[in-house]
N, C-alpha and C positions, 0 to 999 in steps of 0.2 A: 469487740465491736466498735466500729468507728462512730464517734459522736460529732466530729467536725472533719472537714476536708478543705484544704487550701491549695489552690493551683496558681502558679505564677509562670507566665510566658510559655504555656503549653497549648499548642494548637490555636484555637480562636480566643483563648483567655489570656489577657495580659495580667490580670489579677482577679481571682474569683474565690468565693468561699461558700461552702454548704455548712449549715449549723443545725443543731437539734436533730441530728439523724437518729432514726429509730431502727427497729428490727426489719421493717419493710418500708422502702422509700420509693415512691413513684415520681419520676421526673417528667414534668410537662413544660410545654413552651412551643413557640413557633418553629418552623423549619429553619435549620442552620443557626439555632440558638446555642448549640454546643452540648446537647443532651448525650449524644453518643460519645463525644469526647470525654465527658465526665465518667462514663462507664469505662472507657479505655484508661483513664487516669487511675481509677480504683484498681483495675486489673494490673497495671504496671506497679502500683504501690504494693500490691500483694504478691508480686512476682518472686520475692524472696531470692533475689540474685539470679533467677533464671531469665533468659532472654527470649524464650520460646513465645511468650505472649506478645512481645514487641514484633517479632517476625510475623506472627499470624495476623496481627492488627494491620500492619502496613501492607502486606500482600493482599489482604482482604479489601483494602481501600485502593489498590492499584498504585501504591506509592513506591514504585521501584523503577530502576533504569537498567538497561542492558549495558554491561561493561565493555562489550566488544560486539560490533555489528556482525562479525563473522560467527559468533556463538550465541547460545540462548542463556548464557550465564547471567544472573541478575544480581543487582545490588539494591539494598534498601535506600531510598532517597530520604535521608534523615532530616532534610531541611523542613519538611512538612510537619515535623513534630514541634517545631519552634514557632512561636508567635511571629507572624509576618512572613513565614516561609523563607527566611534567609538566615544564614549562619556565617559566623566569622569567629576568629579567636576571641574568647570571652563570652560567647553566646551561652546562655544557661536557662534551663527550666527546672522547676521543682514541684513536687507533689508531696504535701505534708498532711498527715492525719493524726488525730488524737482520739484515744479511747479512754476508758475510765482510769486506767493505771499509768499509762505513759504515752509517749509519742512515737511515731514511725514516719519514715519518709524516704524519698529518693531524689537525688539531684543528678541532672545530666548536663554536662558542659562540654564545650569545644576548647581544646587546649593545643598548644604548640609542642612539638617534640623534635629532638635532634636524632632520635633513633631511626636507623635505616630499616625499612621493611623488606622482607623477603618477597613480598608480592609486587608485581609490576604495576606501574601507573598509580602508585599511592603517594600522596603528598605528605608533608610533615605535620599533618593535623591528626589529632586523636579525639575520639568521643570517650569521655570519662563518665562512668556511672558509679555513683557512690550511694550506698544505703545507710541511712541514719543509724548510728550506733554500731556500725560495722566498718570501723576505720581501716582495717586491714583486708577488707573484702571488696575493694573497688575494682572496677573492670575498665581497662583501656583498650579501645578498639580503633585501629587506624582507618582513616577515611581516604577514599580515592580522590583523584583530581576533580571528579564530578560531584563531590560531596556525598558519594555513595558508601554504604557500609557492606562489604562483601559478605555474602551469606555463610561462607566458610568460616569466617571469624565468629559469627553468631553461634553456629553449631559448636565450634571448638570451645567457646566461653561457657556454653551450657554444660558441656561434658566436664570441664575442669572445676567448676564451682562446687563447693562442698554442701551448701545449704539445700535443704529439700524444698520442693515447690509447694507453695500453699495450696489448700484445697479451694481453688477458684474455678468456677465454670462460667463460660460466656456463651449465651445463646443469641445469635444474630437475628435480624429481622427475617432472614431467609431460612431460619431454623438450623439444626445441626446437620452435618454431612452424614451420609450413610455410614461411613467408616467410624466416625465419632459416636454415632448412635449405637452401633453394634458394640463398640468398645465399652461404653458406659453400661449397656444392658448386661454384658457379661460380668460386670462387677456386682450386680444385684441378684443374679440367678440363684435360687435356693436360699435367699435371705428374706427376712420379713419385709424388706422394701419391694420385693417382687410383687407382693400382693397390692402394695400401694400403686404400682404402675398399672395394674389391671383396673383398680378402682378409678384411677384418673381417666383411663380410656373409656370407662363406662359413663363418664360425664357426657361424652360425645355420642357413644353408641351403647345404650343400656343392655342390649342383647349380647354384648361381647363377653365371652367366658374366659378366654385365654389368649395370650400372645406368646409367640416363640420366635427365636432367632434362627435363621438358616444362614448364618453369617460366614459363608465360605469366602475365600479370597476373591472370587469373581464378583461378589457383591460389594466388597469393601472399596473397590476402586471406582465404582460407578457413581454418577451424579444423581441418578434417579432415586426415588423413594422406595427402596427395596431392602431385601435382607431380612424381612420379618413376614410372618403369616399370622393370621388370627382365626379363631373359631368362634362362631356365633351359636347361641342357644337353639336356634331354629334350623340347624343343619350340621352335617358332619364334614362338610368340605372345608379344606384349608383355603383361606382367602388371602391373597397378597395384600399387604397393608396399603400399597399404592392404590388399591381399588376402593379404599374407605374414605378418601377425601383429605383435604388439607388439615382439618381440625384434629383428626386422629394423630397425624404426624407431629403437629405442633404440641399437642398434649404429651405425647410420648417423649419428645425432646425436653420439654419443661420439667417433667417429672424425673426423668433420668438425671438431668442436670442438678436438680436440687438435692436428690438423695446422694449424689456423688460429691456434693459440696459440704458434707457434714463438718461442722466446726469451722466453716469457711465462709465464702461469699458466692452468691449467685448474681450474675449480671445478665439482664435480658433486654434486648433492643426491640421496641415495638412489641410488647408482650401480648397484645391482643391480635397480632397478625394471624390470619387464618381461622379465627374463632368468631362464631356468631354471638351476638350480644346476650342471648339466652344462656350461654355457657359460662359467661364471665364471672358471675357470682360464685359458682361452684369452683371455677379455676382459682379465684382468689382465696376461697376457703381452704382449698388443698394447699396452696402455696403458704398461706399464713400458718396453718396448723403444722405443716411439715417444718417450716422455718423455726418455729418454737421448739418442736420436739428434737430436731437435729442440730439446733444452735447455728442456724444459717442466717447471715444478714443479706437482705435482698435489695438490689437496685434495679429498677425497671423504667422504661420510657414508654410513652404513649402519646398519640394525638387524639384519641378517641374519647368522646364524652361518656359513652356507655361504660368504658373501661374504668374511669375514675369514680363514677357514681356507683358502679358495682362494688368497688373497693370501699366506698362510704358505707354500704350496707354491711360489710364485714366489720368496719370500724365501729358501727353503732352497737354491735353485740359485744364489744370488748370494753373493759374498764379502761378509761384513758390513763395512759402511763407514759413515762419518759422514754421508754424503750419500745414503744408500740409502732403505730403506723403514721407515716407522714407523706404529704404531697409537697414536693419542692418545685416551685415555678421558676423556670430559668428565663430571664429576659436579657436579650442581647444588649451589651454595653453596661449592664448593671454589675456592681462589684460583689453581690451576694444574691442568693436565692430568696424568694418569698416563701416562708414556711407555713404550711397548714398542718396543725397537729390533729390527732384523732378527733377531738371534740370539734375543732373548726371544720374538718372535712365533713362531718356529719351535719353540722349546721348549714354549711354551704349547699349540700345536696338537698336538704329539706326546704331551703328557701330559694332554690333555683339560682344560686350564685355561681357564676362561671369561674373556675379556678385555673383554666388552661391559659 
């Protein structure tokens, strides 16, 4: 479990540090303060030499360019990963973390190479990814003349690397895709965690008795909230999950993500998205209890006052501990977060002190 996180020259952070991290960490702050970038930094740190997370993050942000006007082939525009959105030979960013036993980290730099690439329109610059403690496991990826990283190289690097991917799940503010939700649900069917999914959905709809996947290929590729049906206690009809509202879909994604992050990390952007304030205390209780049982460290963001005060209600029932619940306030231009421990979160809520 991460206790500290240090970021240098990554996205909007020239130098930034999170300290006193706990099992559950809620990031608060104004718009464009870098909360989502911190989630991405943790994801990249836990990538374990897989570049899939890098591809997903950048495509999700629209940080790509087309390498040829005559085709739809895309390249990742890696300039946006670096502080200032500019790169040259020598440009470098790093993400370093410490847990109880040792450190871990990744550095990404731009270097010059004399090697001629087989790909057209590639200049003699390479992006070098180096994982701390893995001197022989660095990755060198050639950049195009537009500072783009061809997706073919990202996929090839992912296949060639030996290390397995860490159990990290990232739930965006728009929730999981249908394809990802079906994939995660299939991992918990006929396991004890399947009952946890049903209990989570009952937070939103108490009459829900069962959920089932109808995850054929025609549903996997759709952008709609489909692929699942539910049964309610007051009827025998199968009801499409899309008929149940945003809250059901959000809780489904959160629960599937955390049970599939066992012994790993759950990252959630705008965790309260789609949830009524009356459901937040139960949502936090589910997240907190599951994180402890399955050994998951949680990082989430919010702008919502009801969200953090609901978390304070959970913190008040826990004995204050070093590995418990924290709120980390991110302020633009500051070198570190302002940390609120369990006890401080409870006091702030009781006295009406704003922590956001």
